[in-house]
Backbone as JSON, one array per atom type, in Angstrom:
{
  "sequence": "MVHCVSSSTPFSGMAIRIPVTKSVNPFSKRLGSAHRRCFRTSCSYSCFEVKDVHYRPPGTQLNLLRGVSFSLPEKSFGLIFGQSGSGKTTLLQLLAGLNEPTAGSICIQRYNSSGDPDGPSKPLASVKVGIVFQFPERYFIADSVLDEITFGWPRQRGSVQLNEQLALKLERAFNWVGLDRFSLGKDPQSLSGGYKRRLALANQLIEVPDLLVLDEPLAGLDWKARADVVKLLKHLKREVTILVVSHDLRELAPLVDRSWRMEMGGHLREESLPTLTLL",
  "N": [[0.95, -0.94, 0.33], [0.43, 1.64, -0.94], [0.65, 5.23, -0.08], [0.28, 8.39, -0.67], [-0.07, 10.64, 0.46], [0.2, 13.68, 2.17], [-1.1, 16.14, 4.68], [-1.62, 19.54, 4.73], [-0.2, 21.84, 6.33], [-2.21, 25.14, 7.67], [-0.14, 28.02, 7.64], [-0.12, 30.46, 10.38], [0.53, 33.19, 13.83], [2.69, 35.32, 13.61], [2.85, 38.47, 13.35], [2.64, 40.47, 10.46], [4.61, 43.21, 8.45], [2.3, 43.97, 5.18], [3.42, 44.43, 1.82], [3.23, 47.13, -0.15], [2.04, 46.61, -3.02], [2.35, 46.68, -6.89], [-0.92, 45.71, -8.17], [-1.61, 42.7, -9.23], [-3.57, 40.3, -11.88], [-4.72, 37.54, -10.57], [-5.82, 35.51, -12.49], [-5.38, 35.48, -14.57], [-4.27, 33.34, -16.32], [-4.81, 31.15, -18.61], [-6.14, 28.17, -19.87], [-5.61, 24.55, -20.84], [-6.26, 22.32, -24.08], [-8.51, 20.38, -22.71], [-8.37, 17.15, -21.97], [-8.97, 13.51, -21.9], [-8.18, 12.01, -19.06], [-6.17, 14.2, -18.04], [-5.41, 17.26, -18.69], [-3.76, 18.75, -20.87], [-0.69, 19.57, -22.06], [2.17, 21.66, -23.62], [4.34, 20.49, -22.72], [4.9, 18.32, -20.93], [1.7, 17.01, -18.29], [-0.28, 16.96, -15.53], [-1.79, 15.06, -12.53], [-3.85, 13.98, -9.83], [-4.66, 10.94, -7.79], [-6.41, 8.44, -7.33], [-6.01, 5.0, -6.32], [-7.51, 2.15, -6.8], [-8.28, 2.53, -3.44], [-9.35, 1.36, -0.41], [-10.83, 1.44, 2.9], [-10.88, 0.47, 6.0], [-11.75, 1.31, 9.22], [-9.44, 1.2, 12.23], [-9.29, -1.71, 14.21], [-12.05, -2.53, 13.49], [-13.87, -4.05, 11.3], [-15.43, -3.09, 9.89], [-15.99, -1.86, 6.47], [-15.47, 1.25, 5.25], [-14.74, 2.3, 3.15], [-14.54, 0.72, -0.48], [-12.72, 0.05, -3.28], [-12.23, 2.41, -4.15], [-11.47, 4.24, -6.56], [-10.16, 6.95, -8.77], [-9.03, 9.99, -10.88], [-8.29, 13.25, -10.89], [-7.84, 15.94, -13.36], [-5.22, 18.7, -12.9], [-5.37, 22.21, -11.8], [-8.48, 21.09, -11.9], [-11.63, 20.98, -11.9], [-13.35, 19.26, -9.55], [-16.24, 17.14, -8.64], [-18.06, 15.6, -5.93], [-20.91, 13.41, -4.51], [-23.48, 12.22, -3.67], [-25.53, 10.0, -0.57], [-26.16, 11.17, 1.66], [-23.77, 9.45, 5.06], [-22.91, 7.84, 2.78], [-19.95, 7.74, 2.61], [-18.15, 10.02, 2.18], [-17.27, 12.06, 3.15], [-15.34, 10.43, 4.54], [-13.94, 10.17, 2.47], [-12.72, 12.47, 1.73], [-11.0, 12.65, 4.2], [-8.78, 11.1, 3.69], [-7.25, 11.3, 1.56], [-6.51, 13.67, 2.84], [-4.97, 13.65, 4.15], [-5.57, 12.66, 6.79], [-6.38, 10.27, 7.48], [-5.23, 6.83, 7.06], [-5.23, 4.55, 3.92], [-6.22, 1.71, 4.1], [-5.66, -0.27, 2.01], [-4.67, 0.28, -1.44], [-3.85, 3.22, -3.13], [-2.37, 6.66, -3.59], [-1.94, 9.44, -4.84], [0.12, 12.31, -6.76], [0.7, 11.84, -10.35], [2.94, 12.95, -13.34], [2.47, 13.31, -16.69], [4.09, 12.62, -19.75], [3.58, 14.27, -23.28], [2.85, 12.6, -24.61], [1.21, 10.28, -22.8], [2.16, 9.1, -21.16], [3.61, 8.13, -18.14], [5.35, 10.43, -16.17], [8.43, 9.95, -14.83], [8.7, 9.02, -11.65], [5.5, 8.91, -9.63], [4.9, 11.71, -7.52], [6.09, 11.69, -3.94], [5.1, 10.92, -0.3], [5.92, 13.16, 1.39], [6.13, 15.62, -0.18], [3.87, 16.4, -0.78], [1.07, 18.47, -1.0], [-2.23, 18.83, 0.41], [-4.81, 21.04, 0.83], [-7.34, 21.58, 3.28], [-10.52, 22.01, 3.69], [-13.15, 22.41, 6.25], [-16.11, 21.81, 6.33], [-18.52, 24.38, 7.42], [-16.56, 26.24, 8.51], [-15.88, 27.79, 10.0], [-16.33, 28.01, 12.43], [-13.95, 26.92, 13.76], [-12.63, 28.85, 13.65], [-9.92, 30.49, 15.68], [-8.66, 32.97, 16.48], [-8.39, 36.52, 17.87], [-8.5, 38.85, 15.65], [-8.93, 39.05, 11.42], [-5.67, 38.93, 10.67], [-3.84, 37.78, 12.5], [-5.64, 34.98, 12.57], [-4.74, 34.02, 10.16], [-2.32, 33.99, 10.52], [-1.85, 32.27, 12.32], [0.46, 30.29, 13.48], [2.8, 30.38, 12.57], [5.95, 31.3, 11.63], [7.48, 32.29, 15.4], [9.71, 32.74, 16.19], [12.43, 35.56, 15.34], [12.48, 36.38, 11.93], [14.32, 36.05, 8.83], [15.17, 38.8, 6.71], [14.52, 38.24, 4.09], [13.28, 35.74, 4.33], [10.16, 36.95, 5.61], [9.49, 38.86, 3.7], [8.79, 36.92, 1.92], [6.88, 35.45, 2.91], [5.37, 37.52, 3.31], [4.49, 38.27, 1.1], [3.23, 35.91, -0.27], [0.88, 35.91, 1.52], [-0.59, 37.93, 0.55], [-0.79, 37.07, -2.06], [-2.86, 35.24, -1.05], [-4.51, 36.64, -0.28], [-5.25, 38.08, -2.37], [-6.24, 35.94, -4.18], [-8.87, 35.18, -2.93], [-10.54, 37.9, -2.57], [-10.14, 39.31, -0.21], [-8.64, 41.04, -0.62], [-8.37, 43.77, -0.53], [-9.69, 44.59, 2.67], [-10.04, 44.83, 5.94], [-7.37, 44.07, 8.23], [-7.98, 44.24, 10.92], [-9.84, 43.54, 11.52], [-12.38, 40.98, 13.26], [-12.48, 38.17, 13.15], [-15.06, 36.89, 14.06], [-17.22, 38.35, 13.09], [-17.65, 39.12, 10.7], [-19.09, 38.23, 7.28], [-21.13, 35.55, 6.37], [-20.52, 34.77, 3.97], [-17.65, 35.72, 3.38], [-16.47, 34.74, 6.14], [-15.98, 32.18, 4.8], [-14.53, 33.09, 2.44], [-11.94, 33.7, 4.21], [-10.95, 31.28, 5.48], [-10.7, 30.02, 3.1], [-8.62, 31.21, 2.61], [-6.63, 30.78, 3.91], [-6.29, 28.19, 3.77], [-4.72, 28.44, 0.89], [-2.32, 30.06, 1.55], [0.17, 28.11, 0.87], [0.43, 27.19, -1.69], [-1.86, 24.37, -2.65], [-1.36, 21.44, -3.51], [-3.86, 20.16, -3.89], [-7.02, 21.24, -3.37], [-9.44, 20.73, -0.88], [-12.92, 20.57, -0.16], [-15.47, 20.78, 2.21], [-18.74, 20.54, 1.74], [-19.09, 23.13, 0.55], [-20.54, 25.44, 0.53], [-22.69, 25.56, 2.43], [-24.73, 26.36, 4.94], [-25.06, 28.66, 4.13], [-26.13, 32.13, 2.58], [-28.4, 33.27, -0.18], [-26.82, 35.64, -1.63], [-24.45, 34.63, -0.37], [-23.65, 32.32, -1.01], [-23.84, 32.39, -3.69], [-21.79, 33.92, -3.85], [-19.31, 32.45, -3.37], [-19.85, 30.72, -5.56], [-18.8, 31.84, -7.58], [-16.62, 32.83, -6.88], [-14.76, 30.32, -6.71], [-15.05, 29.71, -8.85], [-13.31, 31.6, -10.25], [-10.63, 30.73, -8.86], [-10.38, 28.3, -10.02], [-8.54, 27.9, -11.82], [-6.44, 28.7, -10.73], [-5.68, 26.11, -9.15], [-6.31, 22.89, -8.04], [-9.24, 21.5, -7.41], [-11.38, 19.78, -5.48], [-14.41, 18.51, -4.47], [-17.48, 17.57, -2.26], [-20.73, 17.96, -2.22], [-24.03, 18.02, -1.98], [-24.91, 20.95, -2.83], [-25.77, 20.66, -6.14], [-26.83, 21.42, -8.13], [-25.85, 24.97, -8.05], [-23.45, 24.21, -8.33], [-22.81, 22.96, -10.77], [-22.08, 24.29, -13.16], [-19.45, 24.34, -12.7], [-17.63, 21.98, -12.95], [-15.77, 19.61, -13.96], [-14.79, 17.2, -13.44], [-17.25, 14.0, -12.0], [-18.11, 12.35, -9.7], [-20.72, 9.76, -8.36], [-20.89, 8.6, -5.17], [-21.66, 5.77, -3.53], [-23.83, 3.99, -1.22], [-21.73, 1.8, 1.12], [-19.68, 2.25, 0.46], [-18.93, 2.31, -1.99], [-17.61, 3.97, -5.32], [-18.16, 5.83, -8.75], [-18.13, 6.74, -11.6], [-19.99, 9.51, -12.67], [-22.13, 11.27, -14.82], [-23.46, 14.67, -13.92], [-26.44, 14.73, -12.48], [-29.87, 15.34, -15.25], [-31.51, 17.41, -14.61], [-30.15, 18.47, -12.59], [-28.81, 20.81, -14.77], [-30.38, 21.9, -15.77]],
  "CA": [[-0.04, -0.09, 0.2], [1.47, 3.45, -0.71], [0.08, 6.29, 0.42], [1.66, 9.63, -1.4], [-0.73, 12.87, 0.45], [-0.09, 14.35, 3.19], [-1.97, 17.66, 4.99], [-0.88, 21.16, 4.8], [-0.73, 23.09, 7.25], [-1.99, 26.17, 7.65], [0.66, 28.91, 8.22], [-0.39, 31.42, 11.54], [0.98, 33.8, 14.29], [3.55, 36.13, 13.41], [2.38, 39.78, 12.45], [3.81, 41.07, 9.47], [3.76, 44.27, 7.56], [2.48, 43.25, 4.22], [4.2, 45.03, 1.57], [2.04, 47.44, -0.95], [2.43, 46.64, -4.58], [1.1, 47.23, -7.77], [-1.88, 44.85, -8.15], [-1.85, 41.9, -10.45], [-5.14, 40.13, -11.75], [-4.14, 36.46, -10.25], [-6.44, 35.2, -12.9], [-4.71, 35.92, -16.13], [-3.49, 31.8, -16.86], [-5.78, 30.36, -19.43], [-5.8, 25.87, -19.79], [-4.66, 23.77, -22.11], [-7.54, 21.92, -24.18], [-9.24, 18.93, -22.06], [-7.88, 15.42, -22.34], [-10.24, 12.59, -21.1], [-7.57, 12.15, -18.0], [-5.37, 14.99, -18.02], [-5.19, 18.64, -19.1], [-2.27, 18.59, -21.69], [0.12, 21.11, -22.23], [3.27, 21.12, -24.62], [5.6, 19.59, -22.63], [4.07, 17.37, -19.82], [0.79, 17.34, -17.22], [-0.34, 16.28, -13.81], [-3.26, 13.93, -12.51], [-4.03, 13.36, -8.71], [-4.81, 10.23, -8.84], [-6.85, 7.5, -6.67], [-6.34, 4.08, -6.97], [-8.23, 0.51, -5.62], [-8.41, 2.22, -2.03], [-10.36, 0.55, 0.94], [-10.22, 2.14, 4.47], [-11.27, -0.13, 7.69], [-11.49, 1.97, 10.93], [-8.6, 0.18, 13.06], [-10.23, -2.84, 15.29], [-13.11, -2.58, 12.95], [-14.26, -5.65, 10.35], [-16.84, -2.75, 8.7], [-15.28, -1.16, 5.24], [-16.15, 2.55, 4.7], [-14.6, 2.5, 1.29], [-14.03, -0.28, -1.28], [-12.11, -0.34, -4.68], [-12.08, 3.76, -4.6], [-10.73, 4.53, -8.02], [-10.73, 8.35, -9.79], [-8.03, 10.26, -11.16], [-8.57, 14.89, -11.52], [-6.71, 16.8, -13.71], [-4.89, 19.38, -12.5], [-5.82, 23.12, -12.32], [-9.7, 21.04, -13.17], [-12.91, 20.92, -10.96], [-14.12, 18.07, -9.33], [-17.42, 17.48, -7.72], [-18.59, 14.16, -5.03], [-22.11, 13.46, -4.54], [-24.21, 10.76, -2.86], [-26.18, 10.31, 0.13], [-25.22, 11.13, 3.91], [-23.18, 8.11, 5.36], [-21.74, 6.62, 2.22], [-18.74, 7.11, 2.76], [-17.93, 11.12, 1.17], [-16.48, 13.08, 3.81], [-14.2, 10.16, 5.25], [-12.62, 10.07, 1.77], [-11.65, 13.4, 1.77], [-10.36, 12.31, 5.02], [-8.1, 9.73, 3.14], [-7.16, 12.42, 0.17], [-6.01, 15.72, 3.07], [-3.87, 12.72, 5.26], [-5.63, 12.62, 8.09], [-6.26, 9.26, 7.62], [-4.2, 6.11, 5.84], [-5.69, 3.6, 2.67], [-6.24, -0.15, 4.69], [-5.49, -0.47, 0.7], [-4.75, 1.42, -2.45], [-2.82, 4.79, -3.47], [-2.82, 7.87, -3.29], [-0.39, 10.07, -5.59], [0.41, 12.82, -7.99], [1.4, 11.47, -11.18], [2.74, 13.57, -13.89], [2.5, 12.43, -17.58], [4.92, 13.26, -20.47], [3.0, 14.69, -24.19], [2.56, 11.14, -25.64], [0.84, 9.89, -22.53], [3.25, 7.99, -20.67], [3.82, 8.71, -16.9], [6.71, 10.47, -16.38], [8.92, 9.7, -13.89], [7.61, 7.94, -10.13], [4.39, 9.43, -8.64], [4.88, 12.28, -6.12], [6.03, 11.0, -2.83], [4.7, 11.86, 0.3], [6.43, 14.64, 1.57], [5.98, 17.03, -1.15], [2.49, 16.88, -1.42], [0.36, 19.35, -0.62], [-3.69, 18.63, 0.14], [-5.57, 21.68, 1.85], [-8.44, 20.67, 3.66], [-11.7, 23.02, 4.34], [-13.9, 21.38, 6.32], [-18.25, 22.0, 6.74], [-18.25, 25.18, 8.54], [-15.16, 26.55, 8.7], [-16.04, 29.49, 10.82], [-16.12, 27.3, 14.18], [-12.99, 26.58, 14.38], [-11.56, 30.03, 13.52], [-9.72, 31.19, 17.21], [-7.97, 34.53, 16.98], [-9.13, 37.98, 17.53], [-8.48, 39.77, 14.71], [-8.51, 38.03, 10.44], [-4.48, 38.83, 10.42], [-3.86, 36.6, 13.9], [-6.59, 34.11, 12.48], [-4.61, 33.55, 8.86], [-1.28, 33.69, 10.41], [-1.58, 31.62, 13.43], [1.29, 29.1, 13.47], [4.08, 30.95, 11.38], [7.56, 30.95, 12.77], [7.62, 33.1, 15.91], [10.79, 33.83, 16.2], [12.07, 36.52, 13.67], [13.26, 35.26, 10.74], [15.78, 36.96, 8.14], [14.31, 40.41, 5.7], [13.94, 37.85, 2.89], [11.83, 34.92, 4.58], [9.48, 37.83, 6.35], [9.11, 39.29, 2.08], [8.39, 35.48, 1.37], [5.93, 35.47, 4.23], [3.99, 38.84, 3.41], [3.68, 38.01, -0.49], [2.2, 34.47, 0.07], [-0.58, 36.38, 1.85], [-0.85, 38.68, -0.12], [-1.37, 36.44, -3.43], [-4.11, 34.55, -1.24], [-6.15, 37.15, -0.18], [-6.21, 38.39, -3.64], [-7.34, 34.83, -5.02], [-10.51, 35.3, -1.52], [-10.73, 38.79, -2.81], [-10.36, 39.78, 1.14], [-7.02, 41.99, -0.7], [-9.21, 44.99, 0.61], [-10.1, 44.27, 3.55], [-8.65, 45.2, 7.16], [-6.36, 42.9, 8.56], [-7.58, 43.83, 11.92], [-11.33, 43.04, 12.13], [-12.6, 40.04, 14.21], [-13.25, 37.17, 12.2], [-16.05, 36.1, 13.8], [-17.95, 40.0, 12.91], [-17.46, 38.84, 8.32], [-20.42, 37.48, 6.79], [-21.23, 33.68, 6.03], [-19.67, 34.28, 3.11], [-16.25, 36.34, 3.82], [-15.72, 33.5, 6.82], [-15.71, 31.13, 4.12], [-13.2, 33.42, 1.98], [-10.94, 33.29, 5.21], [-11.01, 29.91, 5.78], [-9.87, 29.72, 1.69], [-6.79, 32.01, 2.21], [-5.63, 29.65, 5.24], [-4.84, 26.83, 3.26], [-4.04, 29.15, 0.44], [-1.37, 30.39, 1.66], [1.32, 27.56, 0.25], [-0.49, 27.03, -2.82], [-1.78, 23.28, -2.6], [-1.79, 20.51, -4.63], [-5.03, 19.94, -4.37], [-7.89, 22.06, -2.65], [-10.66, 19.61, -1.33], [-13.41, 21.14, 0.41], [-16.22, 19.7, 2.51], [-20.11, 21.47, 1.58], [-18.68, 24.96, 0.73], [-22.06, 26.36, 0.49], [-24.26, 25.18, 3.17], [-25.13, 27.8, 5.95], [-24.83, 30.44, 3.73], [-28.04, 32.51, 2.65], [-28.08, 32.69, -1.69], [-26.18, 35.92, -2.07], [-23.13, 34.45, -0.5], [-23.62, 31.35, -1.98], [-23.58, 32.77, -5.08], [-20.38, 34.81, -4.52], [-18.31, 31.7, -3.22], [-19.67, 30.01, -6.26], [-17.76, 32.61, -8.66], [-15.22, 32.56, -6.37], [-14.22, 28.82, -6.87], [-14.57, 29.57, -10.33], [-11.74, 31.86, -10.27], [-9.9, 29.66, -8.14], [-9.87, 26.21, -10.37], [-7.85, 28.55, -12.44], [-4.97, 28.26, -9.87], [-5.3, 25.09, -8.53], [-6.99, 21.66, -8.7], [-10.01, 21.47, -6.79], [-12.94, 18.43, -5.57], [-15.41, 19.5, -3.31], [-18.35, 17.27, -1.84], [-21.14, 19.08, -1.71], [-25.06, 18.41, -2.71], [-25.17, 21.67, -4.1], [-25.73, 20.4, -7.45], [-27.86, 22.97, -9.02], [-25.33, 25.44, -8.42], [-21.69, 23.99, -8.65], [-22.4, 22.37, -11.88], [-21.38, 24.97, -14.1], [-17.3, 24.42, -12.12], [-17.33, 20.94, -12.96], [-15.22, 18.94, -15.38], [-15.67, 15.83, -13.45], [-18.39, 14.17, -11.44], [-18.76, 11.26, -9.13], [-21.3, 9.32, -7.35], [-20.28, 7.9, -3.74], [-23.06, 5.02, -3.15], [-23.68, 3.45, -0.43], [-21.49, 0.65, 0.84], [-18.31, 3.01, -0.11], [-18.05, 2.26, -3.55], [-17.5, 5.45, -5.95], [-18.54, 5.77, -9.62], [-18.07, 8.04, -12.8], [-21.04, 10.09, -13.06], [-22.6, 13.13, -14.63], [-25.05, 15.4, -12.61], [-28.37, 14.79, -12.86], [-29.97, 16.14, -16.08], [-32.61, 17.85, -13.39], [-29.71, 20.04, -12.23], [-28.31, 21.26, -15.16], [-32.43, 22.46, -15.81]],
  "C": [[0.73, 1.47, 0.01], [0.6, 4.31, -0.78], [0.59, 8.13, 0.67], [1.2, 10.68, -0.78], [-0.06, 12.66, 1.7], [-0.76, 15.91, 3.27], [-1.16, 19.0, 4.61], [-1.32, 21.72, 5.68], [-0.78, 24.61, 7.32], [-1.16, 27.5, 8.15], [0.02, 29.54, 9.46], [0.54, 31.54, 13.28], [1.66, 34.57, 14.69], [3.15, 37.48, 12.56], [3.2, 40.28, 11.92], [3.36, 42.32, 9.25], [3.9, 43.77, 5.84], [2.56, 44.17, 3.28], [3.07, 45.85, 0.13], [2.7, 47.36, -2.21], [1.47, 46.08, -5.18], [-0.11, 45.23, -7.83], [-2.26, 44.11, -9.62], [-3.33, 40.69, -10.27], [-4.44, 38.31, -11.82], [-5.09, 35.56, -11.58], [-6.11, 34.94, -14.4], [-4.24, 34.78, -17.12], [-4.87, 31.87, -18.08], [-5.13, 28.98, -19.3], [-6.12, 26.06, -20.79], [-6.15, 23.3, -22.41], [-7.94, 20.75, -23.74], [-8.86, 17.77, -22.9], [-8.64, 14.54, -21.59], [-9.62, 12.25, -19.63], [-7.36, 13.7, -17.65], [-5.55, 16.34, -18.98], [-3.94, 18.58, -20.22], [-2.19, 19.58, -21.67], [1.12, 20.72, -22.92], [4.46, 20.68, -24.63], [4.92, 18.19, -21.75], [2.92, 17.9, -18.43], [0.87, 16.49, -15.71], [-1.69, 15.87, -13.33], [-3.21, 13.93, -10.73], [-4.87, 12.29, -8.87], [-5.09, 9.45, -7.4], [-6.94, 5.72, -7.09], [-6.64, 3.13, -5.97], [-8.05, 1.5, -4.24], [-9.48, 2.16, -1.01], [-10.04, 1.27, 1.62], [-11.13, 1.14, 5.8], [-11.19, 0.13, 8.04], [-10.48, 0.84, 11.32], [-9.34, -0.09, 14.45], [-11.52, -2.49, 14.76], [-13.47, -3.67, 11.64], [-15.06, -3.94, 9.62], [-15.47, -1.64, 7.58], [-15.95, 0.0, 5.09], [-16.21, 2.91, 3.43], [-14.17, 0.87, 0.53], [-13.78, -0.02, -2.68], [-12.2, 1.02, -5.12], [-10.95, 3.98, -5.78], [-11.36, 5.88, -8.87], [-9.42, 9.12, -9.9], [-8.58, 12.32, -11.44], [-7.48, 15.28, -12.09], [-6.27, 18.02, -12.76], [-5.31, 21.1, -13.13], [-7.63, 22.71, -12.81], [-10.63, 21.49, -11.54], [-13.39, 19.71, -10.71], [-15.2, 18.03, -8.38], [-17.84, 16.06, -6.89], [-19.95, 14.11, -4.44], [-22.45, 12.48, -4.24], [-24.71, 10.92, -1.75], [-25.64, 10.35, 1.46], [-25.03, 9.54, 4.08], [-22.66, 6.88, 4.08], [-20.32, 7.31, 1.77], [-17.54, 8.77, 2.27], [-16.77, 11.89, 1.77], [-15.23, 11.62, 4.2], [-13.09, 9.79, 3.89], [-12.18, 11.09, 1.81], [-10.94, 13.31, 3.17], [-8.96, 12.05, 4.89], [-7.55, 11.09, 2.32], [-6.57, 13.58, 1.53], [-4.7, 14.48, 3.96], [-4.71, 12.86, 6.8], [-6.17, 11.5, 8.58], [-5.7, 8.44, 6.67], [-5.0, 5.21, 5.35], [-5.45, 2.21, 3.99], [-5.97, -0.73, 3.1], [-5.79, 0.23, -0.56], [-3.83, 2.3, -2.46], [-3.58, 5.45, -3.69], [-1.92, 9.23, -3.98], [-0.92, 11.49, -6.96], [1.01, 12.7, -9.16], [1.28, 11.57, -12.5], [3.04, 12.34, -15.49], [3.04, 13.46, -18.93], [3.21, 13.67, -21.74], [2.18, 13.26, -24.39], [1.48, 10.53, -24.34], [0.77, 9.04, -21.47], [3.67, 8.77, -19.56], [5.34, 9.15, -16.94], [7.08, 11.22, -15.16], [8.14, 9.15, -12.53], [6.52, 9.25, -9.94], [5.15, 10.81, -7.48], [4.59, 11.66, -5.37], [5.64, 11.98, -1.92], [4.6, 13.33, 1.37], [6.29, 15.58, 0.92], [4.83, 16.86, -2.0], [1.68, 17.35, -0.55], [-1.04, 19.5, -0.43], [-3.59, 20.29, 1.35], [-7.04, 21.18, 2.11], [-9.5, 22.24, 4.06], [-12.86, 22.35, 4.7], [-15.24, 22.19, 6.51], [-18.05, 23.49, 7.78], [-17.23, 25.75, 9.3], [-14.69, 27.57, 10.06], [-16.22, 28.96, 11.83], [-14.81, 26.61, 14.28], [-12.02, 27.8, 14.41], [-11.14, 30.09, 15.54], [-8.97, 32.35, 17.66], [-9.13, 35.73, 17.08], [-8.81, 38.97, 16.31], [-7.81, 38.64, 12.61], [-7.04, 37.94, 10.17], [-4.2, 37.86, 11.57], [-4.38, 34.85, 13.09], [-5.31, 33.27, 10.9], [-3.08, 33.32, 9.32], [-0.95, 33.19, 12.14], [-0.2, 30.22, 13.24], [2.5, 29.59, 13.02], [4.73, 31.45, 12.64], [6.78, 32.22, 13.57], [9.35, 33.92, 16.2], [11.42, 34.27, 14.85], [13.1, 35.92, 13.07], [13.68, 36.5, 9.82], [14.29, 38.0, 6.96], [13.76, 38.98, 4.84], [12.93, 36.77, 3.31], [10.46, 36.05, 5.18], [8.54, 38.2, 4.63], [8.42, 38.37, 1.94], [6.95, 35.31, 1.71], [4.33, 36.45, 3.29], [3.57, 38.25, 2.05], [3.23, 36.97, -0.86], [0.64, 35.11, 0.67], [-1.22, 37.05, 1.23], [-1.53, 38.11, -1.64], [-2.93, 36.15, -2.68], [-4.68, 35.21, -0.85], [-5.68, 38.18, -1.61], [-6.91, 37.63, -4.48], [-8.3, 34.86, -4.05], [-10.96, 36.44, -2.44], [-10.99, 39.57, -1.55], [-8.79, 40.59, 0.99], [-7.39, 43.49, -0.02], [-9.89, 45.21, 1.77], [-9.2, 44.71, 4.82], [-9.01, 44.17, 7.81], [-6.94, 42.5, 10.25], [-9.17, 43.49, 12.97], [-11.66, 41.4, 12.91], [-13.4, 38.93, 13.18], [-14.32, 36.82, 12.43], [-17.42, 37.39, 13.51], [-17.75, 39.54, 11.44], [-18.8, 38.17, 8.7], [-20.12, 36.44, 6.39], [-19.82, 33.61, 5.05], [-17.52, 34.95, 2.98], [-15.53, 35.25, 4.97], [-15.08, 32.49, 5.92], [-14.33, 31.34, 2.75], [-12.11, 33.34, 3.1], [-10.43, 32.42, 5.34], [-10.02, 28.73, 4.52], [-8.37, 29.99, 1.41], [-6.17, 31.4, 3.43], [-5.37, 28.73, 4.55], [-3.87, 27.1, 1.52], [-2.4, 29.51, 0.12], [-0.41, 29.23, 1.22], [-0.12, 26.75, -0.59], [-0.46, 25.48, -3.02], [-1.6, 22.55, -3.74], [-3.09, 20.05, -5.23], [-6.09, 20.2, -3.42], [-9.21, 20.76, -2.97], [-11.75, 20.49, 0.08], [-15.39, 20.49, 0.59], [-17.76, 20.46, 2.24], [-19.94, 22.56, 1.73], [-19.64, 25.72, 0.19], [-22.84, 25.94, 1.86], [-23.86, 26.04, 4.18], [-25.26, 28.73, 5.17], [-26.25, 30.89, 3.03], [-27.75, 32.55, 0.97], [-27.0, 34.04, -1.85], [-25.07, 35.88, -1.94], [-22.8, 33.39, -1.57], [-23.12, 31.1, -3.42], [-21.7, 33.1, -5.41], [-18.89, 33.53, -4.76], [-18.41, 30.93, -4.5], [-18.48, 30.45, -7.63], [-16.45, 32.67, -8.39], [-14.41, 31.35, -6.62], [-14.56, 28.73, -8.28], [-13.51, 30.12, -10.95], [-9.92, 30.75, -9.9], [-9.7, 28.3, -9.02], [-8.97, 26.73, -11.47], [-6.42, 28.07, -12.38], [-4.97, 27.3, -9.29], [-6.87, 24.12, -8.83], [-7.97, 21.36, -7.46], [-11.07, 20.51, -6.76], [-13.25, 18.61, -4.24], [-16.48, 18.23, -3.37], [-19.27, 18.03, -1.02], [-22.87, 18.43, -2.06], [-25.78, 19.6, -2.78], [-25.15, 21.93, -5.31], [-25.46, 21.43, -8.3], [-26.43, 24.24, -9.5], [-23.83, 24.95, -8.43], [-21.62, 23.13, -9.5], [-21.72, 23.07, -12.63], [-19.84, 24.73, -14.03], [-17.69, 23.49, -12.73], [-17.01, 20.59, -13.85], [-15.49, 17.66, -15.28], [-16.46, 15.37, -12.26], [-18.42, 12.92, -11.23], [-19.89, 11.0, -7.7], [-20.94, 8.52, -6.16], [-21.51, 7.04, -3.4], [-22.73, 4.1, -1.81], [-22.99, 2.33, -0.14], [-19.55, 1.38, 0.62], [-17.86, 2.71, -1.33], [-18.68, 4.13, -5.26], [-17.34, 5.11, -7.09], [-18.95, 7.44, -10.31], [-19.3, 7.92, -13.31], [-21.61, 11.28, -13.42], [-23.6, 13.47, -13.87], [-25.85, 15.36, -13.35], [-28.74, 15.59, -13.73], [-30.97, 17.24, -15.22], [-31.65, 18.73, -13.22], [-29.11, 21.04, -13.32], [-29.82, 22.25, -15.59], [-32.34, 23.95, -15.16]]
}
């Protein structure tokens, strides 16, 4: 059994001064044409791949996942849907490295322009997965936006170069989620539901993940906040690979490149979204 995923730990705790720089549109990249498995480029491309993954919690004989396999191209949007209790969140926890599969592999594989593997799959230590749980605002612990997003950052005084790198990463993450003009001194709990979700996303985007995993990103939001988050995710898929578990199929359908249904018993199969969703 090979498990190639480790969870990215968001930086946080050291107050820094963000340099004022000329704003750059972070969404100016253009995606190449789609291949059935991956997006091709002129040289190589990569896929996040799950192969024949099984999961049985330690000390039990209950199999929550059975032979789960799928691949998700870089900078694309995948959606997993299905009934509650079918194993969707369990799969996300495996992808984020919070649990280890009983069998199977999870890794990133690069391919050359001919579609052949381009070297070994990406090893455990070099794969970064960011995960945003359902209702992430419940886990905010700081009194200001800046302290929340920098909680866990190096507390010792670093070099000027290190501080500049951290500041630029923070600025990029804030630009991506639309918090670049927001007061860093605000109490995170005073933000609207939509802006709380933006802050939670920014936490995971400081170190750009190989895969960004979202569990029910629209849950508990009003109609305007839901529309804002969908628009934000549309832009983010140009920068990172996104995998979402959600029941909100109609609103997310325009973003989806690949979709899968999780069936009771922990079986995953590729399936287009229901026709009703697209009407």
